[in-house]
N, C-alpha and C positions, 0 to 999 in steps of 0.2 A: 571136842578138842580142849576146851577150857577146863573141863572136869579133870582131865589128866594133868594139866598144868597145876591146878589147885592141889591135887593129890601130891605131886612132887614137892610143892611148897610146904604142905603140912608135914611131909616126911623129911623135910630139910635136905632133899636130894638136889642141891643147887647145881651140881655139875650137869646132870641130865636136863634140869630146867633151863640152864643157860644154853645148852646145846639145842633144845627145841625152840626156844625164843629166837635164837640166831637165825633160824630158818624162816621166821615169820616176817611179814611186812609191817612197817611202822603203824599203819592204820589198824591192823589187827591187834597189835600190841596195845594200842591205846584203848581198844574195846575191852581187852582183858583187864587193863588197869581200872576201868570203870566199875568192875564187879569186886574189886579188892578194897579192903579198908585202908586207911592211910598208912598204918604201920607196915602192912604187907606190901603196899605199893612202893614204899621207900626201899624195902628189902629187895624186891624184884628189880627195881630200877638200878640198884647198885651192882647187880650182877650182869646187866646188859653190856655188850661191847660198846665202847665209847661212841663210835659213829652211829650205831643203831639207836643208842640212848638219846643222842642229840636229835636225830631225825624224828624219833617218837615224841620227844619233849616239844618239838616245834609245832606239832599239830594237836597237842592236847588242849582241852579247854583251859581257860585262865585260872579257874579255881584249883584244878589239879596241878597246874604249874606252880601256883602260889604255895600249895601244900608241900610240894617237893623242894622248892627253893628254901622254905623255912627249915627243912630237915637237912639240907646240904651243909657240909663243912665248906670252908673257904676253898680248899683244893678241889672238891667235887664241883662246886659252882664254876670254878675256873676252867675245869676240864670240859664242862658242857658248853660254856661260852666260846671256848677255843674251837669246838667242833661245829658250832652253829653258824649258819650263814648270817650275814649282817642284817638283812631285811627281816629275818625271823627274830633276831635279837631286838630290833626296834619294835616289832609287833608285841613282843613280851613286855618290854618296858612301858609301852603305851597303856597297857591294861593293869599294871601292878600298882599297889599302894606306894606312897612316897618312901616308906622305910625300905621296901624291897628294891625299889628303883635305885635308891642311894647305894645299896649293897652291890647291885649289878654293875652300876657305873664305876664303882671303886675297883672292880676286877678287870676293867677294860684298860688297854694301854692308851697313851695320850693321843695317838693318831686315830685310833678307833673311836675313842670318846669324842673327838672333834667331829668325826663323820656322823656319829649317832646324833649328837646335839644338833647338827645341821639338818639331818633328815627329820628330826622331831619338830623343827620349826616350819616345815612345809604344811600348808592347809590340810586338814584331815582327809578330805576326799580328792586330793590332787594326785597326779602321777608321781610327784616327788615323795609322797608319803608311803608309797608301796614299792618303790624301786630298790634295787640292791646295787652296791658299788663293786661287787665281786664279779668281774668279767675279764676277758682277755682282750688286750689292745695290741695292735701291731702298727708298724710304720710302713709307709709306702715303699721305702727303699730296702725293706727286708726281702731277702730271697725266700723261696719256699722252704729251703733247708733251715734258714734262720728262724722262720715262723714256727716250724715244727719243734725246734729246740725250745723256743720260748713257751709254746703250749705245754710241752712235757715238763718244763721247769716250774711253771706257775699254775697250770691247769688244775692241779689237785685240789686247790682251795677255792676254785671258782664255781659259781652256781651252774654255769653252762659253758661248754667249750665248743659246741657245735658251730655257733656263729661268733666270729671274731670281728672286732671293730677297729677300723683303720683311722688313725688320727695324725694330724701334723704336729709340728714342733710346739704349737700353742694349745694342743689338745682339742682342736676343732675337728669334729667328725667329718671325714671326707669319703668314707666308703665302708662297706661291709664285705666280708668274705667268709664262706663256710669251710669247715674242715674238709668236706667232700671236694670242693674246688682245689684246696691246697694239696690233698692227697693225689689228685688226678693230674696235677701239673708237674712240670719238670722241676728238679731241685734248684736249678739256677734261675727259674722264672721269678720276676719281681711281684710282690704283693700288689703294688700300684697298678700293674698291668692286668691282673686277674680279678681284682676287687670289683664289686658292683657299686657304681657311682650314683645310681638312681635310688636315693635314700628316702625311706619313710621313717619318721621319728616324731617324738612328741616333746613338748616343753614341760618343765617341772610343774607349772601351774595348771596344766591340762586336767580336766575332770576325769577321774579314774573310770567312771562308767563309759565315757567315750573311748578311752584307751582300751578297755576290755572288749568293746565292740570291734575294734580294729583287729584283734586276734581272730575273731570269727570271720571277718571280712577277708583278711589276707593269709590266714592259716600260718601265722608266725609262731615260732617257739619263744621269741624274745623281741622286744622293741626297745631301741635306744632312747634314752632321755637326755635332752640337752638343755642348757641355759639359754638366755636371750642372745648370747653371742655364738650360739651353736656349739659350744664346748661340751663334750661328752661328760656327763656327771653320774650316769647310772644306766641300768637297764631294768625292764620289767619282764619277768618270765611268765610263761603261760599258766603256771600253777597259781601265781598271785592273781592273774586275770580271772581265773576260774573262781577264786574266793570272792572277788568283787562281784562277778555275775550272780553268784549264789546269794550274796547279801542284798544286791539290788532287786533280785526276783522276789526274795522273801519280803522285802520292804513294800514292793508293789502289790503283792498278794494281800498284805495287811491293810494297805490303803484301799484296795478294791473291796475289802470286807468292812470298810468304814471303821478302821481302827488306827490309832496312832502307832507308828513303827516302834518295835521294841528292840533294844540292842542285844539283849540276852536271849537264850533259847527258852522254850516254853517252861520247862521245869526250873530254870534258873531265875525266872521272873516271878516276883512275889504276887500274891493274889491281889493285894492293893494296887500294884502297878498295872496288872492285867485289867482290873476294873477301871482304873483311871484312863488307860489307853482306849478303852471302848466306850466309856460313858459319854464323852463329849459329843461324838458324832451321833450317838443314840438320842441324846437330848435334842440336837439340831434336827434330826429326822423326825422325832416325835412331834416337835413343835410345827415342823413343816406339814406333817400329816393333819394338823388341825384344819388346814384349808380344805382338805378333802371332806372333813366332817361338816364344815360350814356350807359347802356346796350341797351335800346330801340334805342338810337341814332346810335349805332353801326350797327344795322340791318335796317337802313333806306331803303336800296335797296329792302328788303323784302316787305316793305309797298307799294312801288311803283309798284312792280310786282304783288303782291297779297294783294290788299287793304282790303279784307275780314279778313285778319289775325288780324288787329287791333281790330275788334269788339269782338274778343274772349278774349282779354287780361283782361278786368275787371272781367269776369266770372272766369277765371283761378286764378287770384290774390285773389279774394274773397274766392274761394274754398280752396286755400292753407292757407289763413289767418284763416278762420273758423276752419279748421281741426287742425291747431296748437293751436288755442285758446281753443278748446274743451279739448285737451290733457293736456295743461298747467294748465287749471283750475282744472282738476281732480288731477294733481300732486301736485299743491300748497295746495289744501285742504287736500289731503292725508298726505302730509308732516306736515301740521299744526296739524293734529290729531294723528300724530305718527304712521299712518298705513303704510307709505312708508318711507324708510330710504335710504341715499345715497348708502349704500352697495347693495341695490336692483336694481341698475341702469341697469345692464344687463338683469336681470329677467324681469324688467319692459319693457325694449326695445324689448325683444323677444315677449312679449305679445302685445305691441303696434304695432309692425311691422306686426304682423298677422292680427290685427284689421285693420291696414292701407291697407293691400292687399285686404281684403274683401270689405272695403269701397271704395277703389280706383277702383276696378273692377266693382262694382255696379254703381258708378257714371259714369264711362267710358261707360258702356252699355246704361245707361239712356241717356247720351249725344249723343250717336250714333243714337238712335231712334229720338231724338230731331232734329238732323241735317237733317235726311231724311224728317221729317215732315215740317221743315222750308224752306229747299232749294231744294226739289225735283223738283219743277216746274220751278225754275229759274237757276239751275246749272246742268251740266252733271253729271251722276251717278258716273263716274270715279273720277271726282273732289271732289264730296261729300265724296266718300270712302276715298280719301287721307286726306281730312280735318278731317274726323271722326277718322281715324287712328292716325293722329297727335295729336288731342285733347285727344283721349283716352289714349295714352301712356303718354302724358304730365300730365293729371289728375292723373293717377296712380302713376307716379314718384313724383309729387308735394305733394300728400297726404302722401306718405311714408316719404318724406323729412320733411314735416311739423310736422308730429306726432313724428318723431325721435327728432326733435328740441324741440317740446313741452314737451316731457318726460325727455329729458336729461338736458336741461338748468336749470330748477328749482332744480334738484338733484345735479348738479354740483355747483350751487350757495350755496346750503345747505352744501355741502362738504367743500366749501371754506369759511364757516362761514358768508355768506351773506344771506340777506333775500330772500327766494325763490320768494316772491311776486314781486320782481324787474323784474323777468323773465316772465312777464305776457303778455297779448295779444298785447299791442302796440309794444313792442320790437320784439316779435316773428313774428308778422304780417309784420313788416318792413323788417326783414331778409328774410322771406318767399317770399315777393313780388319780391325782387331782384333775388332770386333763381328761382322763377317761370318764370320770363321773360327770364332768361338765358337758362333754360331747354327748354322752348317753342320755342325760335327762333333757338337754336342749332339744335333741331329736325326738325324744319321747313326747314332749309337749306338742310338737308339730304333728308327728305321725298319729298319735293317739288322741289328739284334740283335748289335751288336759288343760283346764282353766287354771290360771295362775293369779 
């Protein structure tokens, strides 16, 4: 599809190019822009219909937006800003350099500039920072006919008209009503009689991640945002909530991989910044791994008397790390979805320890069979039995320890107001490795009668 568009561009067949682009979704148009050089991108953007151009511009990455703005004339910039929703304008302003911000602000009218400046003052991760002020408000004394007239008159410039918000004379939110309810009611019915008074709303300072979860919980298309006096100041729409969820999930995955979160995409982030984001945790984990080495060094005599002991260490450490990682992943995801809370820690532990006992016993049994298959022809049966007993008990205890660690650390982090994703695989694996070696050689000394 893009090959045909590029061919039209090269042949300067702008009429057909515009016709084909007009049939495309903004998201697909943005993908097309990513394969164009800057000059061609500007040319193509200028032939897009105004509304489609604004919708496409709103979802472009910030570098592409900056390139286009630098190429816009004053009138072109004005046209785009007039077509864009206010929350998208604020998003653009937040990411642009000061020179471009100044230019954008200068093209906003006084009222819009005042609203934008107010929204920019909200904390970065708050509900106020992602809300829009473009919504439909109604009064309780409006008739259905009045309400429909107002929606038709003002709805064109609103981000959503499906849900309308009912406010009193002082702009306090007192109800919500859907267009479906309005259309199915008699023309002379009052909005105050058909509106839903059981309100769910958020305040401007509410954490945006918590707000995003409410969309999943209640299946909303929009959530009203109020100030401390419950005056309606904006709404958050589901598309903005989806952006928040994507950002938060990306951040959690980076933390779970022992990396500092990055604000930009992979290719937009410099190599130096990638290294900086990763190296701190790697240093911490490397130093933590020193304790494992110290424990192994303490049991040097065991290696000399029973060299075979060393060959089982990687298997035991991997088993412990994998067991802990499985549990911590489930815990972190459960906490993120509000299925699991810090108060559930003992309930979760009782459940996980029973799982650990079943898993540990099964792994120990399988390992015993493996020992006889691998070493029956080269080692005495009595020696194999001792090794199997040692490994079986070690595996059982290590799995129980790892799963206890995997379920408790994320919940304790949440209780301490920390991100549970910090307690993910790398940290748990490092702790479990040290514990595994300690348990293994402590048992080996007893079971194999190794002098210390």
